[in-house]
N, C-alpha and C positions, 0 to 999 in steps of 0.2 A: 280539220286542213285547212289552213289560211288559203284566202284567196291568190292570186299571181297580184290582184290591185293592190290588195292590203299589203303584199309583200311591198309592193314597189311604193305604198304611200310612207312607207315605215323607211324605205332606202333614201326617199328625197329628203324627208326629214332630215334625217344623219347626214345629208350631204349639207342638207340648210344651217345643221350646227357649225359644222365646218367640211370642207374640201380635203382637210388634209386626210390623208394616208401614208401612213411610216412600215406599212406591213414590206413593199417592195423595197424598201430601203434595206427592212432588217435581214430579209430573204437573202438578197444580197450580200450583204456585210458577213452575214453567219454560212454564206457557204465559201466567201474568200478566206477564212479561219484556216488556220492550219488543225488536222484532228489533236484531240487533248489539247487543245489551249484552252488555258484558263481553269482547269481543275485545280490550281492550289488555292485559287479563290472560292470554287464550289465544293470544297472538301474543308476549308477554312472554320473555325471553332465560330467566329463573327456572323458568318453567314448563315450559318445552322442556328445560329440565335436569331435572325432576323426574320427568317422565316416561322420560326415557333413561337415568338412574341408579339406583342400589339403593340401600336404605334412607334413603332422601332425605324431608325433611319442607319442606313448607311451610307456611309461619305468614301468616295474615291477618288481623291485628287492627285494628279498626274501632269506634268510636262507635255509640252507637246511631241508626240511620236511616241508615247507612252503606251498607245495601242489600248487607250479607253474606251472607243468605239466597237472594238473587236471584243473586249472582256462583255462591253455592256448586251452585245449582242448574241455571245455565251452566255449569259445571266438571265435573259428576256428568253432563248432555245430552250434553257432546263427550265424553268419554268411553264412553260407549252408543255412542254414533257411533262413532268412532275405533275400537273394540275389539270391534264387533260380530260379526265374523266371524273374530274371532280371541281363539279359546275357552282360549288358554293363558293369558292375561290373567283375572285376577279381580277386581271390582268392589265392594265392598263401601261404605256411604254410612249414617249418622246423622244426623239434624235434632232436634236435642237442643230441650225446650220447659220451660219451667219450671212448667208447668201439669202436665206430666206425670213430674217429679222421682221421684216413687213406685216407675214401671216405668223408669228411666233411671240407676239403678246400674251401677256399673264392669261387673258380673256380667253384666246386662241387654246393655249396647254391647256387650260382648266374645260375647255370645251371638245378636246380631242380624247380626254378623259373621259367624260361625259359617253361621248360618241361610242366608245372601246366600249366600257363597263355596257351598254346599253344594245347594241349589237349581238353581244353574246346572249340574251334573253329571248327566249324561246316568241315571244311579242314585244313591243317597244312599249317600254314602261308608259304609264298614263302622267307622270309627272313632264315626263320629255315632248307627249303629244300636245300638254296642256299649254307649256309655254312655246311651244312652235301656235299654236291656235290664238295664244294671244297676240303674239306680234305680227301673223302674217296680215290680220286685217291690215295694220298702219305701214308693212313692211318695213320695220324697222326691228334692229337686231337685240339679241340680250344684254341684259348692263353687266359684269363681271358681279353685282350682287343675286340676279335672279339665275344666274348659273350656279355660284356657291350653292343656294337654296337647293336647287336643281338637283346638283350633284350630290347633297345629302341623302335624297331618296334613291339616287341609285347606287349609293353603297352601302344602303340600309338593304339591298337586295341579297345581298354577300354574308358570309358571317368573315370572310377577309378579303381587302385591298392591298395589292401589292403593285406600285409605282416607280415605274424605272424613267428616269430622266438623263438621259445622255448630254453631256457640254453645258450644265445647268450653268444660267444667267443670274445676273442680277436682278434683273427685273422681275425674276419669279421667286426673289425670296418670302416676301410677304405673302402672296396668296398664298404659296405651299405650306406654307408654316400654319399660316390660319385654317387652309384646310384641313391639317394632320391635327389641329387641336381640337376641330370641332367632331371628327370622323376619324373613325378604327380604320385607319391608314399605314400602311408601312411605305416606307420612301427608300430607292437606291438612286442615289445619283453622283455622276462622276464631273470633274470639274477641272480647270488648269488651275492652279494654285494662286486665282486671286483673292488679296486679304480680304476684303469684304466679306467673300459667301464663303472662305473657309473659318470668318469670325462666327459665323450666322451657325454654323455647322459643328463649331468647338463642342460641343457637348454632345453630338452623334458618334456610334461608333466609325473610326477611321482605320480606314489601311491603307496605309500608299501602295501606288502600283511600280512595281521594279520588275526587274527582266527576271524573272525566278529560275532557276537553275533547268527545270524540265520543263520549260515553255522552251527556252535556247537548246534545249536538248531535240525537243520537238521540230524545232525551225531547221535545226542545223542538219537531221536527219532528212527531213522534206527536202531538202535546197540538195543534199548528195544524191538523193534517190532519183531528182529531176534532172540533175546532171548529165546521166548516163554516161558518168565517167569510171570507167572500171575499177583504175588506180583508187577515186577518192571512195568509191562501195567495200576498197579493201580496207582504207583504212580509217572508215566507218566511224569507227569507236574512241580509235585515238583522238579523229578531228575531235567530233561530242566532247568529249573530256575536255580536250584543250581548250576550244573557246568555250563552254562552258565555265570553266576556271579562270579565266582572263577576265569574263562579263563580270565575273563572282557577284550576283546580286545588284550590279551596279545601277541605280535611276539615274545621275547625273555626274559623270567625269568632270564636265569641264564648260565651260561657255564658249562658242567660237559665233565669229564676229563674223555676221554674212549680210551683204547688202545695207538693208535700212538699219539691223541693230543687230542687238545680242539674242542668238538661239541656242537654247540648250540642247545636247548633245548626250542621247540616253545610251544604256547601256545596252539595250535591244539593239538599236541602230549599228551601234558597235560590233556586235558581232554579225550583222549582215555587211556591213563594211570588211571585217577579216577574211570572211569565207569569201567574198570576191577576189581578197589578195590571194586567197589559197588557190582555189579554181584554175587559176591559171597554170599552176606550176603542172608542168607535164612531164617529171618522172617522182620517186617515193621519195628520194632524198631531199627533193626540193621541198616537197608539201613538209616533211616528218620537220626539216628544218622553220620551215613559216610556221607552223603550230608552235614548236615547241622555242620561237623566241620572241612570241608577239607580247610587245609590254604591258603592262598591267597599271593601274593607278595614275597619275597625274601626265605621265606619259603617251599612254593609250591613247588621246582624243588629239594628237597632234599627227603621231603614227599614222592614222588613219583618216586624216585629214590629208596629208602628204599623197597619200596612195590613192584616193579617190580623186585629187585633184591629177596625178600625172596619167590616171585613166579615162578622165573627164566620165564620173560615174557617178557623180555629187547629185544629178537629177532625182533619180528615184527615190533619193533618201529627203529632199528638200520638200519632192510631193509630198513623202508620207508625212511630214513635220506639218505641209500646209492642210492637211484632213482636218485636225485638231486645232488651225491659229486663224483666228482674225485678221491675222494682220498681211496675209498673200493670196494671191490668186492663181490657183494651182494652175489656168491658162498663161502665166506669164509670169513663171518664177523666176527659171535664170536657164543660160544655156553656159557653155564651156569651152573656152577661146584660149587658148595657147597657156592654157595651165592656170588660168585665171577663171574667178566665177562672175557673170554679170546679173545683175537685178534688170527686169527690163521693167519700166511702171507699170501697175495693176490700172 
């Protein structure tokens, strides 16, 4: 049995490595996801191969609003549950954030991976303790080479290590792939479609994130049940079928020019906008007429955009876009007055 002072010292060393803790962010995102969300990913053959093989990379590019962070949380949750009784499998995850750039350099990313792998051990690995002792004397921080050498020792304690990085950034490219080249690690990464990142992941397994039918149905079901509308509940199957048919796996319907520049319009956001139009109907005939006449393809985004503008409902959807883009500040996105979107400077 280790003493309280030993445990306290271990925690202090881990915090010295990096104060970053992604656990609360993961828990919050995981709890907000809809039940059943991302099952298409967990049941896919590529995900299965990524779990089974060694030094595999699974890359999921998607535009802002494609719910990459929600899917990342789904993957992390699945891995934690799947390997909760298998201590030979190490799991580390990073949720990148534009507003935390100063603490998300490649050194910080690797230090966080080392911290997460170390804290799952019964006692702090000697390699981490030695790293701390070498730098404690001079009050210095470890270099990238120091962390890479130490993390190799940490990874060697496991039979398999799975690393998950949400919103992958270009500055991580060299360090991440160097780590995979020298260690037996599997990498799962999401990113916006940035050419430099996409090119580097060109030889990895890739699956585009889209509005999959089951996710759209789950979303529609959740919104209907939460609406407390008897009419919507009575027509739940019809509404689910019609909205799913309209979205039809779209990732990008078109591009809207809003405020500072072009913003992609995702199929999943389209489902949300369409449902908000339908829920305002007060009679069954009106609901059915709405669901049966929803446009598809190139006309869909124009129809949904005009509907959102009429009712000033754009803000929640722009907020979702802002969750996964570096170009906006959620606190200063937009207001809607007189049918126009206004962008306030961030």
